[in-house]
C-alpha positions as CSV (number, residue, x, y, z in Angstrom):
1,M,-19.7,-127.3,171.8
2,S,-21.3,-123.9,172.4
3,R,-22.7,-121.9,169.6
4,A,-20.2,-119.1,170.3
5,S,-17.3,-121.4,169.4
6,T,-18.6,-122.0,165.8
7,V,-18.2,-119.6,162.9
8,I,-19.4,-120.0,159.3
9,K,-17.1,-118.5,156.7
10,E,-17.9,-118.8,153.0
11,G,-20.1,-121.8,153.8
12,V,-17.5,-123.6,155.8
13,R,-18.0,-124.2,159.6
14,I,-15.0,-123.3,161.7
15,I,-15.2,-124.9,165.1
16,Q,-12.9,-124.3,168.1
17,G,-11.6,-127.5,169.8
18,T,-11.7,-131.2,169.3
19,P,-14.8,-133.0,167.8
20,T,-17.0,-134.7,170.4
21,S,-18.7,-137.1,168.0
22,P,-17.1,-139.4,165.3
23,L,-16.4,-137.7,161.9
24,Q,-18.7,-138.7,159.1
25,K,-16.9,-136.9,156.3
26,P,-13.4,-135.6,155.5
27,T,-12.6,-132.8,157.9
28,L,-9.8,-130.3,158.1
29,F,-7.8,-129.5,161.2
30,L,-6.0,-126.2,161.5
31,N,-3.5,-125.8,164.3
32,I,-2.2,-122.2,165.0
33,V,0.6,-121.8,167.5
34,R,2.3,-118.6,168.6
35,H,6.1,-119.1,169.2
36,T,8.0,-116.6,171.3
37,V,11.8,-116.6,171.5
38,P,13.4,-114.0,173.9
39,G,14.8,-111.1,171.9
40,E,12.8,-111.9,168.8
41,P,9.3,-110.9,167.6
42,P,6.6,-113.6,168.2
43,R,6.0,-115.9,165.2
44,T,2.7,-117.6,164.4
45,I,3.0,-121.1,162.9
46,A,0.1,-122.9,161.3
47,S,-0.3,-126.5,160.2
48,L,-3.2,-128.1,158.4
49,S,-4.2,-131.8,158.4
50,M,-7.2,-133.7,156.9
51,A,-8.9,-136.6,158.6
52,R,-11.3,-138.9,156.9
53,P,-13.2,-141.9,158.1
54,G,-11.8,-145.2,156.9
55,R,-12.5,-148.9,157.5
56,A,-9.9,-149.2,160.2
57,G,-10.4,-145.8,161.8
58,Y,-9.3,-142.4,160.6
59,V,-6.9,-141.7,157.8
60,I,-5.0,-138.6,158.8
61,K,-2.9,-136.7,156.2
62,E,-0.8,-133.7,156.9
63,L,-1.4,-131.1,154.2
64,I,0.8,-128.2,155.4
65,A,3.4,-128.9,158.1
66,D,4.7,-125.5,159.3
67,L,3.6,-122.3,157.7
68,A,4.7,-118.9,159.1
69,V,1.5,-116.9,158.6
70,E,-0.8,-114.6,160.6
71,P,-3.9,-116.4,162.1
72,K,-6.4,-114.7,159.8
73,A,-4.4,-115.6,156.7
74,A,-4.1,-119.2,158.0
75,V,-7.9,-119.4,158.4
76,E,-8.5,-117.9,154.9
77,K,-6.1,-120.5,153.4
78,A,-7.8,-123.4,155.2
79,V,-11.2,-122.2,154.0
80,A,-10.0,-121.9,150.4
81,I,-8.6,-125.5,150.6
82,A,-11.9,-126.7,152.2
83,K,-14.0,-125.2,149.5
84,R,-11.8,-126.8,146.7
85,G,-12.1,-130.2,148.4
86,D,-15.8,-130.0,149.3
87,V,-15.0,-130.1,153.0
88,E,-17.7,-128.6,155.2
89,E,-15.9,-128.3,158.6
90,I,-12.6,-127.1,159.9
91,Y,-11.6,-127.7,163.5
92,L,-9.3,-125.1,165.0
93,N,-6.6,-126.2,167.5
94,A,-8.1,-129.7,167.9
95,D,-6.2,-132.6,169.5
96,L,-6.1,-135.2,166.7
97,S,-5.0,-137.9,169.2
98,K,-8.4,-137.5,170.9
99,L,-10.7,-137.9,167.9
100,P,-13.8,-139.9,169.0
101,F,-13.8,-143.6,167.9
102,L,-15.7,-144.6,164.8
103,K,-18.3,-147.2,165.5
104,S,-17.2,-149.4,162.5
105,A,-13.6,-149.2,163.7
106,A,-14.5,-150.0,167.3
107,A,-16.6,-153.0,166.2
108,G,-13.9,-154.5,163.9
């Protein structure tokens, strides 16, 4: 991941894309999608999930399903949640189905 795709906000790293190495700690995943319907103003929908390493792979929990919010407000909310939960990284628009395998899960 290039240095330009990582931003630090209030001590939390915000990284664009999908992780390239296995997660070592609980990590937040913020997905922001812009929906356009003909004849209506565009809407921005955000969802937030947490993934943490477990014995049999990752445990993924959806924290916020569909929140109509502007992108900047979505990032601010995710950072606030990360800080409360001692999470150090947020991945933006990552593909959770493509998370790298955990070594312990691959061996078991």
